[in-house]
PAZAPA-4460 file (N, C-alpha, C; in steps of 0.05 Angstrom, whole numbers, plus 32768, in hexadecimal, padded with zeros to 4 digits):
% residues 142
    n_x    n_y    n_z   ca_x   ca_y   ca_z    c_x    c_y    c_z   seq   type   mol
   8101   7F65   818C   80FC   7F59   8172   80F4   7F6E   815E     1      X     A
   8100   7F6D   8147   80FA   7F80   8132   80DF   7F7B   8125     2      X     A
   80CF   7F90   8123   80B4   7F8D   8117   80B7   7F8B   80F9     3      X     A
   80A6   7F7B   80ED   80A5   7F78   80D0   8091   7F8D   80C6     4      X     A
   809A   7FA0   80B7   808A   7FB7   80AE   8085   7FB5   8090     5      X     A
   806D   7FBC   8088   8066   7FBD   806B   8059   7FD8   8065     6      X     A
   805F   7FE3   804E   8054   7FFC   8045   803E   7FF7   8030     7      X     A
   8027   8003   8033   8011   7FFF   8020   8005   801B   8019     8      X     A
   7FFC   801D   8000   7FED   8034   7FF7   7FD8   802B   7FE4     9      X     A
   7FC5   803C   7FDD   7FB0   8036   7FCA   7FB9   8038   7FAD    10      X     A
   7FAB   802B   7F9C   7FB1   802D   7F7F   7FAA   8049   7F75    11      X     A
   7FAF   804E   7F5C   7FA8   8067   7F50   7F97   8063   7F37    12      X     A
   7F89   8078   7F2F   7F77   8076   7F18   7F85   8076   7EFE    13      X     A
   7F9A   8086   7EFB   7FA8   8088   7EE1   7FBE   8073   7EE0    14      X     A
   7FBF   8064   7EC9   7FD2   804F   7EC6   7FDF   8050   7EAB    15      X     A
   7FF7   8043   7EAA   8004   8040   7E90   7FF3   802D   7E7F    16      X     A
   7FF9   802B   7E65   7FE8   801C   7E53   7FF0   7FFF   7E51    17      X     A
   8008   7FF7   7E5A   8011   7FDC   7E57   8018   7FD0   7E72    18      X     A
   8019   7FB5   7E75   8020   7FA9   7E8F   803B   7FB3   7E99    19      X     A
   803D   7FB7   7EB3   8056   7FC0   7EBF   8055   7FB7   7EDC    20      X     A
   806C   7FB9   7EEA   806C   7FB4   7F07   8058   7FC8   7F13    21      X     A
   8049   7FC0   7F27   8034   7FD1   7F32   803F   7FEC   7F3B    22      X     A
   8057   7FEE   7F46   8062   8007   7F4E   8068   801A   7F38    23      X     A
   8067   8010   7F1F   806C   8020   7F07   8053   8023   7EF5    24      X     A
   803F   8012   7EFA   8027   8013   7EE9   8017   802C   7EEE    25      X     A
   8014   8033   7F07   8004   804B   7F0E   8014   8064   7F09    26      X     A
   8007   8078   7EFD   8014   8091   7EF7   8015   80A4   7F0F    27      X     A
   800A   809B   7F25   8009   80AB   7F3E   8025   80B1   7F49    28      X     A
   802A   80CB   7F4E   8044   80D3   7F5A   8047   80C6   7F76    29      X     A
   8030   80C4   7F84   8030   80B7   7F9F   803B   809B   7F9D    30      X     A
   802F   808B   7F8C   8037   806F   7F89   8054   806C   7F80    31      X     A
   805B   807C   7F6C   8077   807A   7F61   808B   8082   7F76    32      X     A
   8085   8097   7F86   8097   80A0   7F9B   809A   808A   7FB0    33      X     A
   8084   807F   7FBA   8085   806A   7FCE   8093   8051   7FC4    34      X     A
   808F   804A   7FAB   809D   8033   7F9F   80BB   8037   7FA0    35      X     A
   80C4   804E   7F97   80E1   8054   7F97   80EC   8054   7FB4    36      X     A
   80DE   8062   7FC6   80E7   8063   7FE2   80E8   8048   7FEF    37      X     A
   80D4   8037   7FE9   80D4   801C   7FF4   80ED   800D   7FEC    38      X     A
   80F5   8011   7FD3   810E   8004   7FCA   8126   800F   7FD8    39      X     A
   8127   8029   7FDB   813E   8036   7FE9   8140   802D   8006    40      X     A
   8129   802B   8013   8128   8025   8030   8127   8007   8036    41      X     A
   8121   7FF7   8021   8120   7FDA   8025   8107   7FD1   8034    42      X     A
   80F1   7FDF   8031   80D8   7FD8   803E   80C5   7FCC   8029    43      X     A
   80B8   7FB6   802F   80A5   7FAA   801C   808F   7FBE   8016    44      X     A
   8086   7FBF   7FFD   8072   7FD3   7FF4   805C   7FC5   7FE4    45      X     A
   8043   7FCB   7FEB   802C   7FC0   7FDE   8019   7FD6   7FD6    46      X     A
   800A   7FD1   7FC1   7FF5   7FE4   7FB8   7FDA   7FD6   7FBA    47      X     A
   7FC7   7FE3   7FC7   7FAC   7FD8   7FC9   7F9D   7FDF   7FB0    48      X     A
   7F98   7FCB   7F9F   7F8C   7FCF   7F85   7F70   7FC4   7F85    49      X     A
   7F5D   7FD4   7F7C   7F41   7FCA   7F7A   7F3F   7FB4   7F65    50      X     A
   7F52   7FB4   7F52   7F51   7FA0   7F3D   7F60   7F86   7F44    51      X     A
   7F76   7F88   7F53   7F87   7F71   7F58   7F89   7F69   7F75    52      X     A
   7F7F   7F7A   7F87   7F83   7F74   7FA4   7F9C   7F82   7FAD    53      X     A
   7FAB   7F74   7FBE   7FC4   7F80   7FC9   7FDB   7F75   7FB8    54      X     A
   7FE8   7F87   7FA9   7FFE   7F7F   7F98   8018   7F8B   7FA0    55      X     A
   802D   7F7C   7F9E   8048   7F86   7FA3   804F   7F9B   7F8E    56      X     A
   805F   7FAF   7F95   8067   7FC3   7F82   8076   7FB7   7F6B    57      X     A
   8082   7F9F   7F6E   8091   7F92   7F59   8081   7F7F   7F48    58      X     A
   8068   7F7A   7F50   8057   7F67   7F42   804D   7F72   7F28    59      X     A
   8050   7F63   7F12   8047   7F6B   7EF8   8028   7F6A   7EF7    60      X     A
   801C   7F81   7EEF   7FFF   7F81   7EEC   7FF8   7F91   7ED3    61      X     A
   7FE0   7F8D   7EC9   7FD7   7F9B   7EB1   7FC4   7FB1   7EB9    62      X     A
   7FC1   7FC5   7EA7   7FAE   7FDA   7EAD   7F91   7FCF   7EB1    63      X     A
   7F81   7FDC   7EC1   7F66   7FD3   7EC7   7F56   7FEC   7ECF    64      X     A
   7F3D   7FE9   7ED2   7F2C   7FFF   7EDB   7F19   7FF4   7EF1    65      X     A
   7F1F   7FFA   7F0A   7F0F   7FF2   7F20   7F14   8005   7F37    66      X     A
   7F00   8008   7F49   7F02   801A   7F60   7EF9   800A   7F78    67      X     A
   7F06   800E   7F8F   7F00   7FFF   7FA7   7EE4   8007   7FB2    68      X     A
   7ED6   7FF3   7FBB   7EBC   7FF6   7FC8   7EBC   7FE3   7FE0    69      X     A
   7EA7   7FE6   7FF1   7EA5   7FD3   8007   7EA2   7FB6   7FFD    70      X     A
   7E92   7FB3   7FE8   7E8E   7F98   7FDD   7EA8   7F8D   7FD2    71      X     A
   7EB7   7F9D   7FC3   7ED0   7F93   7FB8   7EE4   7F8D   7FCE    72      X     A
   7EE4   7F9D   7FE3   7EF6   7F98   7FFA   7EF0   7F7D   8006    73      X     A
   7ED6   7F77   800A   7ECE   7F5D   8015   7ED8   7F46   8004    74      X     A
   7ED7   7F49   7FE9   7EE1   7F35   7FD7   7EFF   7F31   7FD9    75      X     A
   7F0E   7F46   7FDF   7F2B   7F45   7FE0   7F37   7F40   7FFC    76      X     A
   7F27   7F42   8011   7F31   7F40   802C   7F43   7F28   8032    77      X     A
   7F3B   7F11   802A   7F4B   7EF9   802F   7F66   7EFA   8022    78      X     A
   7F67   7F02   8009   7F81   7F04   7FFB   7F92   7F1A   8007    79      X     A
   7F86   7F30   800F   7F96   7F46   801B   7FA1   7F3D   8036    80      X     A
   7F91   7F2F   8046   7F99   7F25   8060   7FB0   7F11   805D    81      X     A
   7FAE   7F00   8049   7FC3   7EEC   8044   7FDE   7EFA   803E    82      X     A
   7FDE   7F0F   802F   7FF7   7F1E   8029   8002   7F2E   8040    83      X     A
   7FF0   7F36   8053   7FF9   7F47   8069   7FFF   7F38   8083    84      X     A
   7FF8   7F1F   8084   7FFA   7F10   809E   8016   7F0E   80A8    85      X     A
   802A   7F0F   8097   8046   7F0B   809F   8052   7F25   80AB    86      X     A
   8043   7F3B   80AA   804E   7F54   80B4   8042   7F5C   80CF    87      X     A
   8052   7F6A   80DF   8049   7F73   80F9   803B   7F8E   80F8    88      X     A
   8045   7F9F   80E6   803B   7FBB   80E4   8035   7FC1   80C7    89      X     A
   801D   7FCC   80C3   8015   7FD5   80A8   8015   7FF4   80A8    90      X     A
   8026   7FFF   8097   8028   801C   8095   8019   8023   807B    91      X     A
   8003   8032   807D   7FF3   8039   8066   7FF7   8057   8060    92      X     A
   8001   805D   8048   8003   8079   8040   7FEA   8080   8031    93      X     A
   7FDA   8092   803C   7FC0   8098   8031   7FC2   80AC   801A    94      X     A
   7FD1   80C1   801D   7FD2   80D5   8008   7FB6   80DF   8002    95      X     A
   7FB0   80E3   7FE9   7F95   80EC   7FE2   7F83   80D5   7FD9    96      X     A
   7F8A   80BC   7FE0   7F7A   80A5   7FD7   7F5E   80A5   7FE4    97      X     A
   7F4C   8098   7FD6   7F30   8096   7FE0   7F2F   8087   7FFB    98      X     A
   7F1C   808F   800B   7F19   8083   8026   7F13   8065   8025    99      X     A
   7F06   805C   8010   7F00   803F   800D   7F19   802E   800F   100      X     A
   7F2F   8037   8005   7F48   8027   8006   7F52   8026   8023   101      X     A
   7F52   803D   8031   7F5A   803E   804D   7F48   802B   805D   102      X     A
   7F2E   802D   8059   7F1B   801D   8069   7F20   7FFF   8064   103      X     A
   7F26   7FF8   804C   7F2B   7FDC   8045   7F44   7FD1   8053   104      X     A
   7F5A   7FDF   8050   7F73   7FD5   805C   7F72   7FD5   807A   105      X     A
   7F64   7FE9   8085   7F61   7FEB   80A2   7F51   7FD4   80AD   106      X     A
   7F3C   7FCD   809F   7F2B   7FB6   80A7   7F3B   7F9C   80A8   107      X     A
   7F4B   7F98   8094   7F5C   7F80   8093   7F70   7F80   80A9   108      X     A
   7F7D   7F97   80AD   7F91   7F9A   80C2   7F85   7F93   80DE   109      X     A
   7F6D   7F9E   80E3   7F60   7F99   80FC   7F59   7F7B   8100   110      X     A
   7F4F   7F6E   80EA   7F49   7F52   80EC   7F62   7F41   80F2   111      X     A
   7F79   7F4A   80E7   7F92   7F3C   80EB   7F9F   7F43   8106   112      X     A
   7F95   7F58   8113   7FA1   7F61   812C   7FBC   7F6E   8128   113      X     A
   7FBF   7F7B   8111   7FD9   7F88   810B   7FD9   7FA5   8114   114      X     A
   7FF1   7FAF   811B   7FF4   7FCB   8120   7FF0   7FDA   8105   115      X     A
   7FE1   7FEF   8105   7FDA   7FFD   80EC   7FDF   801B   80F0   116      X     A
   7FF1   8025   80DE   7FF9   8041   80DF   7FF0   804E   80C5   117      X     A
   7FE2   8065   80C7   7FDA   8074   80AF   7FE7   808F   80B0   118      X     A
   7FF3   8097   8099   7FFD   80B3   8098   7FFA   80BC   807B   119      X     A
   7FFE   80D6   8077   7FFC   80E3   805D   7FE1   80EE   8058   120      X     A
   7FE0   8105   804C   7FC7   8112   8045   7FC8   811B   8028   121      X     A
   7FB3   8127   801E   7FB2   812F   8002   7FCA   813E   7FF8   122      X     A
   7FCE   813D   7FDE   7FE5   814A   7FD1   8000   813F   7FDB   123      X     A
   8000   8126   7FE2   8019   8118   7FEB   8025   8124   8004   124      X     A
   8015   8132   8014   801F   813D   802D   802B   8127   803F   125      X     A
   8041   812E   804B   804F   811C   805E   805E   8105   8050   126      X     A
   805D   8103   8036   806A   80EC   8029   8088   80EB   802F   127      X     A
   8094   8102   8033   80B0   8103   803A   80B7   80F8   8056   128      X     A
   80A2   80F3   8066   80A6   80E9   8081   80A6   80CB   8083   129      X     A
   80A6   80BD   806D   80A5   80A0   806D   80BC   8094   807D   130      X     A
   80D4   809E   8079   80EB   8094   8088   80E8   8098   80A6   131      X     A
   80DE   80AF   80AE   80D9   80B5   80CA   80C4   80A2   80D6   132      X     A
   80AF   809E   80C7   809A   808C   80D1   80A5   8070   80D5   133      X     A
   80B3   8066   80C2   80BE   804B   80C4   80D3   8049   80DB   134      X     A
   80E3   805E   80DD   80F7   805E   80F3   80EA   805E   810E   135      X     A
   80D4   806C   8111   80C5   806D   812B   80BA   8052   8132   136      X     A
   80B7   8041   811F   80AC   8026   8123   80C3   8012   8129   137      X     A
   80DC   801C   8128   80F3   800A   812C   80FB   7FFB   8114   138      X     A
   80F2   8005   80FC   80F9   7FF7   80E4   8117   7FFB   80DE   139      X     A
   8125   7FE5   80D9   8142   7FE6   80D3   8146   7FE9   80B5   140      X     A
   8151   7FFF   80AD   8156   8005   8091   816F   7FF4   8088   141      X     A
   816F   7FF0   806D   8186   7FE1   8062   81A0   7FF0   8067   142      X     A
***
């Protein structure tokens, strides 16, 4: 049986000034690269936002100013879990994102009993390995 895989990353601090799809709102090269690759590979892509919770890369959102904390994560847990429950494997690209985002998504993944894969380090290290990571999970590309 083919596993249902989802790609997640943290939001970014710098944003465009007007509402846009989440994958285009953040000025982060990490987010924009993952958004484009998710489209190419046909893998669902979400951004963990301290302001909005877990948003699809295609979801229209407005600029905001918020940072993830343990308290904010607790507030968002139910909504995040609801969005992730349909997937078997959560692939989280960390990049240089704050640890609070990783801790939050990991906590939800554990509560859901989902397989959880983390890769990527600062300065977008390993971002080019997304295809390899997905392939190793048995993800079928378009």
